[in-house]
C-alpha positions as a LaTeX table, in Angstrom:
\begin{tabular}{lrrr}
\hline
Residue & $x$ (\AA) & $y$ (\AA) & $z$ (\AA) \\
\hline
Met1 & 23.12 & 60.07 & $-12.12$ \\
Lys2 & 19.33 & 59.84 & $-11.84$ \\
Arg3 & 19.15 & 57.71 & $-14.99$ \\
Gln4 & 21.84 & 55.40 & $-13.65$ \\
Gly5 & 19.95 & 55.13 & $-10.35$ \\
Lys6 & 16.76 & 54.23 & $-12.16$ \\
Lys7 & 18.59 & 51.65 & $-14.24$ \\
Ser8 & 20.13 & 50.15 & $-11.12$ \\
Arg9 & 16.76 & 49.92 & $-9.38$ \\
Arg10 & 15.17 & 48.46 & $-12.50$ \\
Gly11 & 17.96 & 45.91 & $-12.79$ \\
Leu12 & 17.53 & 45.01 & $-9.11$ \\
Val13 & 13.78 & 44.50 & $-9.57$ \\
Ile14 & 14.33 & 42.34 & $-12.65$ \\
Tyr15 & 16.97 & 40.32 & $-10.80$ \\
Thr16 & 14.69 & 39.89 & $-7.77$ \\
Val17 & 11.74 & 38.76 & $-9.88$ \\
Ala18 & 13.95 & 36.33 & $-11.79$ \\
Ala19 & 15.32 & 34.94 & $-8.51$ \\
Ile20 & 11.79 & 34.48 & $-7.12$ \\
Leu21 & 10.64 & 32.71 & $-10.28$ \\
Phe22 & 13.73 & 30.48 & $-10.20$ \\
Leu23 & 13.15 & 29.53 & $-6.56$ \\
Ala24 & 9.46 & 28.90 & $-7.21$ \\
Gly25 & 10.30 & 26.66 & $-10.14$ \\
Leu26 & 12.92 & 24.85 & $-8.08$ \\
Ala27 & 10.38 & 24.28 & $-5.30$ \\
Val28 & 7.94 & 22.76 & $-7.79$ \\
Ile29 & 10.65 & 20.42 & $-9.05$ \\
Leu30 & 11.87 & 19.42 & $-5.58$ \\
Tyr31 & 8.46 & 19.11 & $-3.89$ \\
Pro32 & 7.81 & 15.50 & $-4.98$ \\
Ser33 & 11.29 & 14.43 & $-3.83$ \\
Ile34 & 10.92 & 16.18 & $-0.47$ \\
Gly35 & 7.45 & 14.72 & $-0.04$ \\
Ala36 & 8.74 & 11.23 & $-0.86$ \\
Met37 & 11.55 & 11.55 & 1.69 \\
Gln38 & 9.14 & 12.70 & 4.37 \\
Tyr39 & 6.77 & 9.88 & 3.54 \\
Arg40 & 9.55 & 7.28 & 3.67 \\
Ala41 & 10.60 & 8.57 & 7.09 \\
Gln42 & 6.99 & 8.27 & 8.23 \\
Val43 & 6.79 & 4.68 & 6.99 \\
Asp44 & 10.10 & 3.82 & 8.64 \\
Asp45 & 8.73 & 5.12 & 11.93 \\
Gln46 & 5.50 & 3.13 & 11.51 \\
Lys47 & 7.48 & $-0.03$ & 10.75 \\
Asp48 & 9.75 & 0.45 & 13.76 \\
Arg49 & 6.73 & 0.71 & 16.06 \\
Phe50 & 5.09 & $-2.27$ & 14.37 \\
Glu51 & 8.20 & $-4.43$ & 14.75 \\
Gln52 & 8.55 & $-3.39$ & 18.39 \\
Gln53 & 5.01 & $-4.63$ & 19.05 \\
Val54 & 5.76 & $-7.92$ & 17.31 \\
Ala55 & 8.99 & $-8.35$ & 19.26 \\
Ala56 & 7.26 & $-7.57$ & 22.56 \\
Glu57 & 4.51 & $-10.08$ & 21.76 \\
Ala58 & 7.09 & $-12.72$ & 20.80 \\
Gln59 & 8.60 & $-12.48$ & 24.29 \\
Thr60 & 5.28 & $-13.43$ & 25.86 \\
Val61 & 4.70 & $-16.69$ & 23.97 \\
Glu62 & 5.16 & $-19.83$ & 26.01 \\
Thr63 & 6.78 & $-22.13$ & 23.44 \\
Glu64 & 9.08 & $-21.71$ & 20.47 \\
Ser65 & 6.47 & $-23.27$ & 18.18 \\
Thr66 & 3.96 & $-20.49$ & 18.93 \\
Leu67 & 4.33 & $-17.36$ & 16.81 \\
Pro68 & 3.31 & $-13.80$ & 17.81 \\
Phe69 & $-0.36$ & $-12.84$ & 17.87 \\
Glu70 & $-1.56$ & $-16.43$ & 17.52 \\
Glu71 & $-5.14$ & $-15.55$ & 18.48 \\
Leu72 & $-5.29$ & $-12.86$ & 15.80 \\
Tyr73 & $-3.79$ & $-15.20$ & 13.23 \\
Gln74 & $-6.34$ & $-17.95$ & 13.97 \\
Glu75 & $-9.20$ & $-15.44$ & 13.77 \\
Leu76 & $-8.04$ & $-14.15$ & 10.39 \\
Lys77 & $-7.46$ & $-17.67$ & 9.11 \\
His78 & $-11.02$ & $-18.57$ & 10.12 \\
Arg79 & $-12.39$ & $-15.48$ & 8.40 \\
Asn80 & $-10.45$ & $-16.27$ & 5.23 \\
Glu81 & $-11.92$ & $-19.78$ & 5.21 \\
Leu82 & $-15.45$ & $-18.34$ & 5.59 \\
Leu83 & $-14.84$ & $-15.91$ & 2.73 \\
Phe84 & $-14.04$ & $-18.86$ & 0.46 \\
Glu85 & $-16.95$ & $-20.98$ & 1.67 \\
Asp86 & $-19.46$ & $-18.11$ & 1.37 \\
Asn87 & $-18.18$ & $-16.95$ & $-2.04$ \\
Gln88 & $-17.30$ & $-13.56$ & $-0.53$ \\
Lys89 & $-20.93$ & $-12.57$ & $-0.17$ \\
Glu90 & $-19.88$ & $-9.34$ & 1.62 \\
Leu91 & $-18.70$ & $-7.97$ & $-1.73$ \\
Ser92 & $-22.30$ & $-7.61$ & $-2.89$ \\
Asp93 & $-22.17$ & $-4.07$ & $-1.47$ \\
Pro94 & $-19.68$ & $-2.00$ & $-3.52$ \\
Phe95 & $-18.86$ & 0.13 & $-0.46$ \\
Ser96 & $-18.33$ & $-2.77$ & 1.94 \\
Tyr97 & $-14.58$ & $-2.83$ & 1.33 \\
Glu98 & $-14.06$ & 0.66 & 2.76 \\
Gln99 & $-14.50$ & $-0.10$ & 6.48 \\
Pro100 & $-12.05$ & $-2.28$ & 8.44 \\
Gly101 & $-13.47$ & $-5.77$ & 8.92 \\
Ile102 & $-11.72$ & $-6.35$ & 12.26 \\
Asp103 & $-10.42$ & $-4.27$ & 15.17 \\
Leu104 & $-6.77$ & $-5.20$ & 15.59 \\
Gln105 & $-6.62$ & $-3.58$ & 19.01 \\
Glu106 & $-8.95$ & $-6.24$ & 20.38 \\
Phe107 & $-6.09$ & $-8.68$ & 19.73 \\
Gly108 & $-3.35$ & $-6.49$ & 21.17 \\
Leu109 & $-2.06$ & $-4.91$ & 17.94 \\
Glu110 & $-2.27$ & $-1.14$ & 18.21 \\
Gly111 & $-3.44$ & 0.96 & 15.27 \\
Asn112 & $-4.89$ & $-0.11$ & 11.94 \\
Val113 & $-1.70$ & $-1.34$ & 10.24 \\
Ile114 & $-1.73$ & $-5.11$ & 9.74 \\
Gly115 & 1.63 & $-5.31$ & 7.96 \\
Phe116 & 3.83 & $-3.86$ & 5.22 \\
Leu117 & 4.02 & $-4.31$ & 1.46 \\
Ser118 & 7.42 & $-4.22$ & $-0.22$ \\
Val119 & 7.96 & $-4.24$ & $-3.99$ \\
Pro120 & 11.70 & $-4.09$ & $-4.82$ \\
Lys121 & 11.17 & $-3.44$ & $-8.55$ \\
Met122 & 9.13 & $-0.34$ & $-7.70$ \\
Asp123 & 11.42 & 0.66 & $-4.81$ \\
Ile124 & 8.50 & 1.04 & $-2.40$ \\
Glu125 & 7.54 & $-0.08$ & 1.07 \\
Leu126 & 4.03 & 0.79 & 2.23 \\
Pro127 & 2.00 & 0.12 & 5.36 \\
Ile128 & $-1.05$ & $-2.09$ & 4.79 \\
Leu129 & $-4.11$ & $-0.51$ & 6.36 \\
Leu130 & $-7.47$ & $-2.24$ & 6.82 \\
Gly131 & $-10.27$ & $-0.65$ & 4.80 \\
Ala132 & $-9.88$ & 0.95 & 1.37 \\
Asn133 & $-11.30$ & 4.35 & 2.28 \\
Lys134 & $-9.98$ & 7.78 & 1.27 \\
Leu135 & $-8.27$ & 8.45 & 4.59 \\
Asn136 & $-6.34$ & 5.17 & 4.58 \\
Met137 & $-5.38$ & 5.52 & 0.91 \\
Arg138 & $-3.55$ & 8.72 & 1.75 \\
Glu139 & $-1.38$ & 6.69 & 4.13 \\
Gly140 & $-0.39$ & 3.62 & 2.09 \\
Ala141 & $-1.69$ & 0.39 & 0.58 \\
Thr142 & $-5.20$ & $-0.54$ & 1.68 \\
His143 & $-6.77$ & $-3.95$ & 2.18 \\
Leu144 & $-10.20$ & $-4.29$ & 0.57 \\
Thr145 & $-12.55$ & $-5.63$ & 3.21 \\
Gly146 & $-14.33$ & $-8.70$ & 1.90 \\
Thr147 & $-11.14$ & $-10.05$ & 0.35 \\
Ser148 & $-8.69$ & $-12.36$ & 2.12 \\
Tyr149 & $-6.57$ & $-10.99$ & 4.94 \\
Pro150 & $-2.80$ & $-10.84$ & 4.24 \\
Ile151 & $-1.71$ & $-13.98$ & 6.05 \\
Gly152 & $-1.40$ & $-16.27$ & 3.01 \\
Gly153 & $-2.81$ & $-19.75$ & 2.58 \\
Glu154 & $-4.61$ & $-21.82$ & $-0.02$ \\
Asn155 & $-7.86$ & $-20.36$ & $-1.37$ \\
Thr156 & $-6.96$ & $-16.75$ & $-0.57$ \\
Asn157 & $-6.76$ & $-13.54$ & $-2.58$ \\
Cys158 & $-5.71$ & $-10.47$ & $-0.62$ \\
Val159 & $-6.55$ & $-7.38$ & $-2.70$ \\
Leu160 & $-4.47$ & $-4.27$ & $-1.98$ \\
Ala161 & $-5.23$ & $-0.89$ & $-3.52$ \\
Ala162 & $-3.10$ & 2.27 & $-3.54$ \\
His163 & $-2.89$ & 5.62 & $-5.28$ \\
Arg164 & $-0.85$ & 6.05 & $-8.44$ \\
Ala165 & $-0.78$ & 9.79 & $-9.12$ \\
Tyr166 & $-0.17$ & 11.06 & $-5.61$ \\
Pro167 & 2.20 & 13.95 & $-4.80$ \\
Lys168 & 3.03 & 12.77 & $-1.29$ \\
Ala169 & 4.65 & 9.47 & $-2.29$ \\
Pro170 & 5.16 & 7.17 & $-5.32$ \\
Met171 & 2.95 & 4.38 & $-3.94$ \\
Phe172 & 1.81 & 2.40 & $-7.04$ \\
Arg173 & 2.98 & 5.04 & $-9.55$ \\
Asp174 & 5.45 & 2.71 & $-11.26$ \\
Ile175 & 3.29 & $-0.40$ & $-11.27$ \\
Glu176 & 3.78 & $-0.84$ & $-15.04$ \\
Lys177 & 7.44 & $-1.64$ & $-14.37$ \\
Leu178 & 6.46 & $-4.98$ & $-12.86$ \\
Glu179 & 7.23 & $-8.01$ & $-14.99$ \\
Met180 & 6.48 & $-11.71$ & $-14.68$ \\
Gly181 & 8.41 & $-13.23$ & $-11.79$ \\
Asp182 & 9.11 & $-9.97$ & $-9.92$ \\
Glu183 & 8.88 & $-10.24$ & $-6.14$ \\
Val184 & 6.07 & $-8.74$ & $-4.07$ \\
Ile185 & 6.64 & $-9.16$ & $-0.33$ \\
Val186 & 4.10 & $-9.00$ & 2.49 \\
Arg187 & 5.37 & $-8.66$ & 6.04 \\
Asn188 & 2.49 & $-9.28$ & 8.43 \\
Phe189 & 2.48 & $-9.45$ & 12.23 \\
Arg190 & 4.13 & $-12.87$ & 12.38 \\
Glu191 & 5.92 & $-13.77$ & 9.15 \\
Thr192 & 7.18 & $-12.61$ & 5.77 \\
Leu193 & 5.43 & $-13.95$ & 2.65 \\
Thr194 & 7.01 & $-13.74$ & $-0.81$ \\
Tyr195 & 4.82 & $-13.63$ & $-3.92$ \\
Arg196 & 5.75 & $-13.35$ & $-7.60$ \\
Val197 & 3.96 & $-11.52$ & $-10.40$ \\
Val198 & 2.07 & $-14.00$ & $-12.59$ \\
Glu199 & $-0.40$ & $-11.85$ & $-14.54$ \\
Lys200 & $-1.22$ & $-8.23$ & $-15.41$ \\
Arg201 & $-4.50$ & $-6.80$ & $-16.66$ \\
Ile202 & $-6.14$ & $-3.48$ & $-17.52$ \\
Val203 & $-9.83$ & $-3.60$ & $-16.61$ \\
Ser204 & $-12.91$ & $-1.46$ & $-16.15$ \\
Pro205 & $-13.59$ & $-0.11$ & $-12.62$ \\
Ala206 & $-16.85$ & $-2.09$ & $-12.76$ \\
Asp207 & $-15.01$ & $-5.39$ & $-13.21$ \\
Gly208 & $-15.20$ & $-7.04$ & $-9.79$ \\
Asn209 & $-13.77$ & $-10.40$ & $-10.86$ \\
Leu210 & $-10.30$ & $-9.39$ & $-9.73$ \\
Leu211 & $-11.53$ & $-9.33$ & $-6.13$ \\
Phe212 & $-12.50$ & $-12.97$ & $-5.99$ \\
Ile213 & $-10.63$ & $-15.93$ & $-4.57$ \\
Gln214 & $-9.35$ & $-18.41$ & $-7.13$ \\
Glu215 & $-9.67$ & $-21.92$ & $-5.80$ \\
Gly216 & $-6.41$ & $-23.61$ & $-4.86$ \\
Arg217 & $-4.31$ & $-20.45$ & $-5.19$ \\
Asp218 & $-2.58$ & $-18.14$ & $-2.71$ \\
Leu219 & $-2.74$ & $-14.66$ & $-4.26$ \\
Val220 & $-2.04$ & $-11.02$ & $-3.54$ \\
Thr221 & $-3.62$ & $-8.66$ & $-6.08$ \\
Leu222 & $-2.41$ & $-5.08$ & $-6.52$ \\
Val223 & $-4.89$ & $-2.54$ & $-7.89$ \\
Thr224 & $-4.50$ & 1.10 & $-8.93$ \\
Cys225 & $-5.87$ & 3.61 & $-11.41$ \\
His226 & $-4.94$ & 3.64 & $-15.10$ \\
Pro227 & $-3.68$ & 5.41 & $-17.12$ \\
Tyr228 & $-1.44$ & 7.56 & $-14.96$ \\
Gly229 & $-3.36$ & 10.61 & $-13.78$ \\
Ser230 & $-6.75$ & 9.13 & $-14.69$ \\
Asp231 & $-9.27$ & 6.83 & $-13.03$ \\
Lys232 & $-10.99$ & 5.59 & $-16.18$ \\
Gln233 & $-9.53$ & 2.10 & $-15.83$ \\
Arg234 & $-7.76$ & $-0.11$ & $-13.32$ \\
Tyr235 & $-4.28$ & $-1.60$ & $-13.60$ \\
Val236 & $-4.25$ & $-4.98$ & $-11.88$ \\
Val237 & $-1.28$ & $-7.19$ & $-10.99$ \\
Phe238 & $-1.82$ & $-10.75$ & $-9.76$ \\
Cys239 & 0.94 & $-12.20$ & $-7.58$ \\
Glu240 & 1.11 & $-15.82$ & $-6.47$ \\
Arg241 & 2.94 & $-17.55$ & $-3.64$ \\
Asp242 & 4.30 & $-21.07$ & $-3.89$ \\
Ala243 & 3.41 & $-23.50$ & $-1.12$ \\
Gly244 & 6.77 & $-22.95$ & 0.56 \\
Gly245 & 7.06 & $-19.24$ & $-0.14$ \\
\hline
\end{tabular}
């Protein structure tokens, strides 16, 4: 009887350990999926609040020809024009792109989210935050200060950076799936702009040419680390908008 009792206890211990290991392994497998679902819910909430602000602002405009946050739009348009005229001289400091270049709250837009980036081929939608610092990059796509603001227009290049190997959400993980002609959509505080992939490059982190405006073009440039899980290089995708896009 004693031997049988010992065998039973031993079997129970082995079963318990096996169950714990199984559950631990299952948690490791499911963690990215759970994290992605939580992140998507967070983004959905951010977008709802963003759209509510836009809708509330739209109700205050005096004429149908005036779009929401007109003052903010004109300020960003002016700044984009100066960036082109001054050859983006702010980019001389490699850390200048980390701090937001404008306080959106001064123009009635709460928070630091200027819009949302949607890439159907990658099945992602990310908030666009001003300033490519570590804190913002944990939240979504980040606008590099010193590059054009995401309102479109000739002589603009809005550079957006995001993580690739990040457990919380896919972000730019699947950027290599993008092919020529794929859509990249920017929803800002007044309109939706559709771009299409026109070029892909793998470059050195020291290559700053990707940040610069290309005369006559309306670009959004996506930047992330390469290869996956490493920061030795940068994977860059150039997206262009037609005049009527």
